[in-house]
C-alpha positions, 0 to 999 in steps of 0.5 A: 032600791038603790038602783034608782040612784045610778037611774037618776044620775044617767037621766040628768046626764043625758038632759044637760048634753041635750040643753047645752048642744041646743042653746049654743048651736053646736054644729050637728056635722060634727057634734060633741061628746059630753062626758061625765067622771063623777057625780053625786047621786042619791036614792030616797027610799021612803019606809013602811013605818014612816021616815025614810033613808038614802043610799048615795053614791058618786060612781056615776060615769058615761057619755053622750052626743046628739046627732043632727035631727035626733031627738034623744041622745046616743051614748048612756050614763052609768052608776055602778051600784056595788058602790051605794052606801046607806051608812049602815053596813047590815042595810048595804048588805041586803040592799046589794045582796037581797034585792039589787043582786048585784052578785049576778054580775053584769046588768045587775051590777050597773044601772044605765040611762040611755035614749035622754030625750029633753026635746021640750027644753026651749033655748032662751025661753025655758027656765027652771026645770024641764021634763025629760023622758029616758030608758032606765036599765036596772036589775036586767030589765029596761023601762021608760021613766020621766022625770025634771031636769035643771040645767045650768051652763058653766063655761064648757060644762053643765050642771045637771041636777035631775030627780025622777021617781023609780017603781021597784016592782017595774024592774023585778026587785022583791019588796025590801023588808027585814023584821017587818020594816020595808021600803015602799015601792016607789023611790025617788032619785036624785043626781047631781054632776058636772057633764063636760064638753068634748070635742069631735077631736076629743080635746077637753075644752076645760084645758083651753 
C-alpha cells in the first residue's frame, strides 16, 4: 500500500519538470535536466472498518529531461519503499514483508514513475492543478496512472505537489489484512518536492 507513495512522488516530479520547461522557453537543442534528492511522500490508506492511516517517506530521487517535440519526459523518479513508515513497527513489517515484499529486491524495493506527460498544461493560461499521466512501476508491475499536479516556480526550482489514486490489485498486491482489519483496494498518493534545474553542462543553477 505504501508503494503508492513512491508512485505519487515520481509523478509529481515529472509534471513539475514539464511545466517549468514550457514556461521558461528553454531551448530544445540543449534540454536542461531537472533533479530531486528528497521529498515528502504520503500514502493515505483507507481502512475497511473506517478511518485511515498514512505511510510516509522522504526517500524520493530522480532526474528528468524533455526533448524537442516530445510529449513526455525522459528519465524517472524513484521512491525507496523500504523507508516507508506508518508509525507502528508491526504494521510496517506486515506492509513491507507481506504485501510490498521488498525482501525480493529489485523492482520490489523501489517504486518508479516514468513517461510523465502534462501536455494539458498551458503556460500563462493554466492556473491551479493540471491533469497528468505517467507509467508507475510497483511490485514488479507497470501500469498507467493519472492524477493532478500543481507547479509553482521558485527561481531555478519548481515546487511540485501531486496526488493520484492507486489500486493495489492492479499491481498484484495481496489484500492487506490483519486480525480481521484490512486496507481498501484504492489508496491515495500525495507527493511534495522541489525539482532543481541543472544545465546541459550539469551546472546546478541554485549556486549561481
